[in-house]
C-alpha positions as CSV (number, residue, x, y, z in Angstrom):
1,M,0.0,0.0,0.0
2,K,1.3,3.4,-1.0
3,S,0.6,6.7,0.8
4,I,0.2,10.2,-0.6
5,T,0.3,13.3,1.6
6,S,0.8,16.1,-0.9
7,R,-1.8,17.9,-2.9
8,D,0.8,18.4,-5.6
9,N,1.1,14.7,-6.2
10,A,0.4,13.9,-9.9
11,F,-1.9,10.9,-9.2
12,Y,-3.8,13.0,-6.6
13,K,-4.4,15.7,-9.1
14,E,-5.6,13.1,-11.6
15,L,-8.1,11.8,-9.0
16,K,-9.4,15.3,-8.3
17,N,-10.0,15.8,-12.1
18,L,-11.8,12.5,-12.4
19,A,-13.9,13.4,-9.3
20,T,-15.0,16.9,-10.5
21,S,-14.9,16.9,-14.3
22,S,-17.2,15.0,-16.6
23,Q,-15.0,16.0,-19.5
24,A,-12.0,14.5,-17.7
25,R,-13.8,11.2,-17.1
26,R,-14.9,11.0,-20.7
27,K,-11.4,11.8,-22.0
28,A,-9.7,9.3,-19.7
29,K,-12.4,6.7,-20.2
30,R,-12.2,6.2,-16.4
31,S,-14.7,6.5,-13.6
32,L,-14.6,6.7,-9.8
33,L,-16.8,4.3,-7.8
34,D,-17.5,5.9,-4.5
35,G,-18.4,3.9,-1.4
36,V,-18.5,0.4,-0.1
37,H,-21.5,-0.9,-2.1
38,L,-20.2,0.1,-5.5
39,C,-16.7,-1.1,-4.7
40,E,-18.0,-4.5,-3.5
41,S,-20.3,-4.8,-6.5
42,W,-17.4,-4.1,-8.9
43,L,-15.2,-6.8,-7.2
44,D,-18.1,-9.3,-7.3
45,L,-19.1,-8.7,-10.9
46,R,-16.0,-7.3,-12.7
47,G,-13.0,-8.2,-10.6
48,A,-10.0,-6.0,-9.7
49,P,-10.1,-2.2,-10.1
50,E,-7.3,-0.3,-11.7
51,H,-6.7,1.5,-8.3
52,C,-8.2,1.5,-4.8
53,V,-8.0,4.7,-2.9
54,V,-8.9,4.9,0.8
55,S,-8.5,7.5,3.6
56,D,-6.3,6.7,6.5
57,E,-9.2,6.7,8.9
58,A,-11.3,4.4,6.7
59,L,-8.7,1.7,7.0
60,H,-10.0,1.1,10.5
61,N,-13.5,0.3,9.1
62,P,-13.9,-3.5,8.9
63,E,-15.9,-3.3,5.6
64,V,-13.2,-1.2,4.0
65,A,-10.4,-3.4,5.4
66,A,-12.1,-6.4,3.8
67,I,-12.3,-4.7,0.4
68,V,-8.7,-3.6,0.6
69,A,-7.6,-7.1,1.4
70,R,-9.6,-8.4,-1.6
71,V,-7.9,-5.8,-3.9
72,E,-4.5,-6.7,-2.6
73,D,-5.1,-10.4,-3.2
74,L,-5.9,-9.5,-6.8
75,H,-2.6,-7.6,-7.0
76,A,-4.2,-4.2,-7.8
77,L,-2.9,-0.9,-6.5
78,V,-4.0,0.5,-3.2
79,T,-3.2,4.1,-2.0
80,A,-4.0,5.7,1.3
81,L,-4.7,9.5,1.7
82,P,-5.1,11.7,4.7
83,D,-8.8,12.4,5.4
84,A,-8.4,16.0,4.4
85,L,-7.1,15.1,1.0
86,F,-9.7,12.4,0.5
87,G,-12.5,14.8,1.0
88,A,-11.8,16.6,-2.3
89,I,-12.3,13.4,-4.3
90,S,-15.6,12.2,-2.7
91,Q,-19.0,13.6,-3.4
92,V,-20.7,11.5,-0.8
93,E,-21.6,13.3,2.4
94,N,-20.8,11.3,5.6
95,G,-19.7,8.4,3.4
96,V,-17.1,5.7,4.0
97,N,-13.9,6.9,2.4
98,I,-13.1,4.4,-0.3
99,V,-13.1,4.8,-4.1
100,F,-12.1,2.6,-7.0
101,V,-10.6,4.0,-10.2
102,V,-12.0,1.8,-13.0
103,E,-11.9,1.9,-16.7
104,S,-15.4,2.7,-18.0
105,P,-16.4,-0.3,-20.0
106,T,-16.9,0.2,-23.8
107,P,-18.8,-2.9,-25.0
108,L,-18.8,-3.8,-28.7
109,M,-21.8,-2.3,-30.5
110,P,-24.3,-5.1,-31.5
111,P,-25.6,-5.4,-35.0
112,G,-28.9,-3.8,-34.0
113,L,-31.9,-4.1,-31.7
114,V,-32.4,-7.9,-31.5
115,E,-33.2,-8.3,-27.8
116,S,-35.0,-6.4,-25.0
117,S,-33.3,-3.1,-24.6
118,V,-33.8,0.5,-23.4
119,L,-33.3,3.6,-25.5
120,L,-32.9,6.9,-23.5
121,D,-33.9,9.9,-25.6
122,G,-32.4,13.0,-23.8
123,V,-33.1,11.9,-20.2
124,Q,-31.1,14.5,-18.4
125,D,-31.5,14.0,-14.7
126,P,-28.7,11.7,-13.4
127,G,-31.0,10.3,-10.7
128,N,-33.6,9.3,-13.3
129,V,-31.0,7.7,-15.5
130,G,-29.5,5.8,-12.6
131,S,-32.9,4.6,-11.5
132,I,-33.8,3.5,-15.0
133,L,-30.5,1.5,-15.3
134,R,-31.2,-0.1,-11.9
135,S,-34.8,-1.1,-13.0
136,A,-33.5,-2.4,-16.3
137,A,-30.9,-4.6,-14.7
138,A,-33.4,-5.9,-12.1
139,S,-35.9,-6.9,-14.7
140,G,-33.4,-8.7,-16.9
141,I,-32.8,-6.2,-19.6
142,K,-29.2,-6.2,-20.7
143,Q,-28.7,-3.3,-23.2
144,V,-29.1,0.5,-22.8
145,Y,-28.6,3.0,-25.7
146,C,-28.3,6.7,-24.8
147,S,-28.8,9.5,-27.2
148,P,-26.6,12.6,-27.2
149,G,-28.0,14.9,-24.5
150,T,-28.7,12.0,-22.1
151,A,-26.9,12.3,-18.8
152,F,-23.4,10.7,-18.8
153,C,-24.0,7.2,-17.4
154,W,-20.6,7.0,-15.7
155,S,-21.0,10.2,-13.7
156,P,-20.9,9.9,-9.9
157,K,-24.6,10.7,-9.5
158,V,-25.8,8.2,-12.0
159,L,-23.5,5.5,-10.6
160,R,-24.8,6.1,-7.1
161,A,-28.4,6.0,-8.2
162,A,-27.9,2.8,-10.2
163,M,-26.4,0.9,-7.2
164,G,-24.1,-1.4,-9.3
165,A,-26.5,-1.9,-12.3
166,H,-23.8,-0.6,-14.6
167,F,-21.8,-3.7,-14.0
168,V,-24.3,-6.1,-15.5
169,L,-25.4,-3.9,-18.4
170,D,-24.0,-3.1,-21.8
171,I,-24.3,0.7,-22.0
172,F,-23.8,2.6,-25.3
173,E,-23.6,6.4,-25.2
174,N,-23.9,9.1,-27.8
175,I,-25.9,6.9,-30.1
176,E,-28.3,8.2,-32.8
177,L,-31.4,6.4,-31.9
178,A,-33.5,6.8,-35.1
179,P,-31.4,4.5,-37.3
180,L,-31.6,1.8,-34.5
181,V,-35.3,2.1,-34.4
182,R,-35.8,2.0,-38.1
183,D,-33.7,-1.2,-38.4
184,A,-35.0,-2.9,-35.2
185,K,-35.7,-6.6,-35.3
186,V,-37.9,-6.4,-32.3
187,P,-41.0,-4.2,-31.6
188,V,-40.1,-0.7,-30.4
189,L,-42.4,0.8,-27.8
190,A,-42.2,4.6,-27.2
191,T,-43.7,5.8,-23.9
192,S,-46.0,8.8,-24.1
193,G,-48.6,10.2,-21.7
194,Y,-50.8,11.0,-24.7
195,A,-50.7,7.6,-26.4
196,A,-53.9,5.7,-27.2
197,E,-52.5,2.2,-26.6
198,Q,-52.4,1.1,-22.9
199,L,-49.4,-0.7,-21.5
200,Y,-51.5,-3.6,-20.0
201,A,-53.2,-4.3,-23.3
202,L,-49.9,-5.2,-25.0
203,D,-48.3,-8.6,-25.5
204,L,-44.9,-8.3,-23.9
205,R,-44.0,-12.0,-23.8
206,R,-41.3,-11.4,-26.5
207,P,-38.3,-9.1,-26.6
208,V,-39.1,-5.4,-27.1
209,A,-37.2,-2.1,-27.1
210,W,-38.4,0.7,-24.8
211,I,-37.9,4.4,-25.7
212,L,-38.0,6.8,-22.7
213,G,-37.8,10.5,-23.3
214,H,-36.8,13.8,-21.8
215,E,-38.3,14.7,-18.4
216,G,-40.2,17.7,-19.8
217,Q,-40.6,17.1,-23.6
218,G,-40.9,13.4,-23.6
219,V,-39.8,11.2,-26.6
220,S,-39.0,13.2,-29.7
221,R,-41.6,13.4,-32.4
222,E,-39.3,11.6,-34.9
223,L,-38.9,8.6,-32.6
224,L,-42.6,8.6,-31.8
225,E,-43.5,8.4,-35.5
226,I,-41.2,5.5,-36.3
227,A,-41.8,3.4,-33.2
228,T,-43.9,0.3,-33.6
229,H,-46.2,1.3,-30.7
230,R,-46.8,4.5,-28.7
231,V,-47.7,3.4,-25.2
232,A,-49.2,5.1,-22.2
233,V,-49.1,3.8,-18.6
234,P,-52.6,4.2,-17.2
235,H,-52.9,5.9,-13.9
236,A,-55.6,7.2,-11.6
237,G,-55.8,10.6,-10.0
238,K,-55.2,14.1,-11.4
239,V,-51.4,14.0,-11.9
240,E,-50.5,14.6,-15.5
241,S,-48.0,11.8,-15.9
242,L,-45.5,9.6,-14.1
243,N,-41.9,10.5,-13.6
244,V,-39.8,8.9,-16.4
245,A,-38.0,6.6,-14.0
246,A,-41.3,5.4,-12.4
247,C,-42.7,4.9,-15.9
248,A,-39.7,2.8,-16.9
249,A,-40.0,0.6,-13.8
250,V,-43.7,-0.1,-14.4
251,C,-43.0,-0.9,-18.1
252,F,-40.0,-3.2,-17.4
253,F,-41.7,-5.1,-14.7
254,E,-44.9,-5.6,-16.6
255,Q,-42.8,-7.2,-19.3
256,L,-41.1,-9.4,-16.7
257,R,-44.4,-10.3,-15.2
258,Q,-45.9,-11.4,-18.5
259,G,-42.7,-13.3,-19.4
260,Q,-42.7,-15.2,-16.1
261,A,-46.5,-15.9,-16.4
262,A,-46.0,-17.4,-19.9
263,G,-43.1,-19.5,-18.6
264,Q,-45.3,-21.0,-15.8
265,A,-48.3,-21.7,-18.2
């Protein structure tokens, strides 16, 4: 285990850039996983990080000590920082001071939409994007395509909201969605509060692609026009529509419910 005590250390400066700059994360193709849960999930699902960074005080925490031991067993780098230095690289208030530096996965682009997937059309709120990723992973969906303008999936806020879902998904960013939709080999369902078709009337026992749109503007007109179906989630009460992350969860788990019911029939 190495120790860093100077703010002028080159690696420490790199850490601060990764922690505070989306541009730096994109350029370096690296991300910071902040906290015990994300670090444990990475170890369980992906293996060793490029680098594990902890605060001196956190080394006395049994959960952190166990993670550090696993990292060292995998022969990955571990560096300790004074608590005062660590504070500048963590965005979690009152968190446990451990982060992983990992290479942001860049999966190979598949030939097209041939299995259940999610298309995010300008979903801007990191919390919504993270929640959608989490619901997708929990319902068995494996692929997520993000248009330009969608929140960067490997940002700290999205990572925290997704709670490790990233590590079981193939995530494709800055993708023009219209060509994917036109050439899709599965039905494409665009969600809209104004659609005539109701979610629960659809046959979802086969793979489908879901399009979810911007929090205020919804799915773009172009994508609505070329989608196979335009789908509304029915709801009672006087609210205008569901939050996009809530809408996604309802859709994904209705698909899962129908698929499981068909399997038991």
